[in-house]
C-alpha positions in Angstrom: 0.2 0.0 -0.1 1.6 3.3 -1.1 0.9 6.5 0.9 0.9 9.9 -0.7 1.3 12.8 1.7 1.3 16.5 0.8 2.9 19.1 3.6 0.7 21.8 4.5 2.1 25.3 3.4 1.9 26.8 6.9 2.4 25.4 10.4 -0.4 23.2 11.7 -3.0 25.3 13.6 -4.7 22.1 15.4 -4.5 18.1 15.9 -4.0 15.9 12.8 -6.9 13.2 12.7 -6.8 10.0 10.7 -10.2 8.6 9.3 -11.1 5.8 6.9 -13.7 7.3 4.3 -15.9 4.6 2.7 -18.1 5.0 -0.3 -18.4 5.1 -4.0 -15.3 6.7 -5.9 -17.0 9.8 -6.6 -18.1 10.2 -2.6 -14.7 9.6 -1.5 -13.2 12.0 -4.3 -15.6 14.6 -2.9 -14.5 14.3 0.7 -11.2 14.3 -0.3 -11.5 17.5 -2.4 -13.6 19.1 0.4 -10.6 18.6 2.7 -8.2 19.7 0.2 -10.2 22.8 -0.6 -10.5 23.9 3.1 -6.4 23.6 3.3 -7.1 20.7 5.9 -5.8 17.7 3.9 -2.4 16.5 5.4 -2.4 13.1 3.9 -4.1 10.1 2.3 -3.5 6.7 1.2 -4.3 5.7 -2.3 -8.0 4.3 -2.8 -8.5 0.6 -2.2 -11.4 -1.8 -3.4 -13.6 -3.0 -0.7 -13.6 -6.9 -0.4 -17.2 -7.5 -1.0 -17.1 -6.1 -4.9 -20.1 -3.7 -4.3 -18.0 -0.9 -6.2 -17.2 0.8 -3.0 -13.6 2.0 -2.1 -12.0 3.2 1.0 -9.2 5.7 1.7 -7.6 6.6 5.1 -7.3 10.6 5.1 -5.1 12.7 7.7 -6.6 15.9 8.0 -6.2 19.1 10.4 -8.8 18.8 13.0 -10.5 22.3 13.7 -13.4 22.5 16.0 -16.4 24.3 14.8 -17.1 27.6 16.2 -20.1 27.6 18.9 -22.9 29.6 18.1 -23.2 32.4 20.9 -27.0 33.1 20.4 -30.0 31.0 19.3 -31.8 32.6 16.3 -35.2 33.9 17.5 -38.0 34.3 14.9 -39.9 37.1 17.4 -39.0 39.7 14.8 -40.7 38.0 11.8 -43.6 36.7 14.0 -45.3 40.1 14.3 -46.8 40.1 10.9 -48.5 37.1 11.1 -49.9 37.9 14.6 -51.1 41.1 13.1 -52.8 39.4 10.1 -54.8 37.3 12.1 -55.5 39.7 15.2 -56.5 42.5 13.3 -59.3 40.8 11.2 -60.5 38.8 14.2 -60.8 42.0 16.5 -62.7 43.5 13.9 -65.1 41.0 13.3 -65.7 40.8 17.0 -66.2 44.4 17.1 -68.6 44.7 14.1 -70.6 41.7 15.7 -70.9 43.6 19.0 -71.9 46.6 17.1 -74.7 44.9 15.2 -75.9 43.1 18.3 -76.3 46.5 20.4 -77.9 48.1 17.1 -80.5 45.2 17.2 -81.2 45.4 21.0 -81.4 49.4 20.6 -84.1 48.8 17.6 -86.1 46.3 19.9 -86.1 48.5 22.8 -87.3 51.5 20.6 -90.1 49.3 18.9 -91.1 47.8 22.1 -93.9 50.3 22.8 -95.1 50.2 19.6 -95.0 46.2 19.7 -96.8 46.2 23.2 -99.4 48.9 22.1 -100.3 46.7 18.9 -100.6 43.5 21.2 -102.8 45.6 23.4 -105.2 46.5 20.7 -105.3 43.2 19.3 -106.2 41.7 22.8 -108.9 44.3 23.2 -110.5 43.8 19.8 -110.3 40.0 20.4 -112.2 40.5 23.9 -114.8 42.7 22.3 -115.3 40.4 19.5 -115.7 37.3 21.7 -118.3 39.0 24.0 -120.5 40.4 21.1 -121.4 37.0 19.9 -121.7 38.0 16.4 -119.2 37.0 13.9 -118.8 40.0 12.2 -120.2 43.3 13.8 -121.4 45.3 11.0 -119.4 43.7 8.2 -121.2 41.6 5.8 -119.6 38.3 4.9 -120.9 35.2 3.0 -121.4 32.9 6.0 -122.9 34.9 8.7 -126.6 35.5 7.2 -126.3 39.2 8.4 
């Protein structure tokens, strides 16, 4: 097995790690190219065929391990949430206000018509009592069934 190494152009800024990469030739080439483009590749072995015969290869790569920078803050979505809340709250509040206004208008109209309705009901009740006491079906009005 032959080992091919490349020396970094600058002093190594972190520990060197060895890892075995297994995959299709294209996948392994992509991993190696990513490490090389990031200037982290220190060395690698020549690709070797996996013994199962499924077309996969393996390579041992040595690269500079750089820990990822930790996020200092977690992203918040409160800045983008207010348009959605406004888009829901404003129509809902408007619908409730309109329904309340219409209900108050209906109650006010019924209260204003209450004396008229009560007076009409009273007049109808008096007429019904007067017609019932007279015993005559139609007082003064001629209809075909009363022989008057």
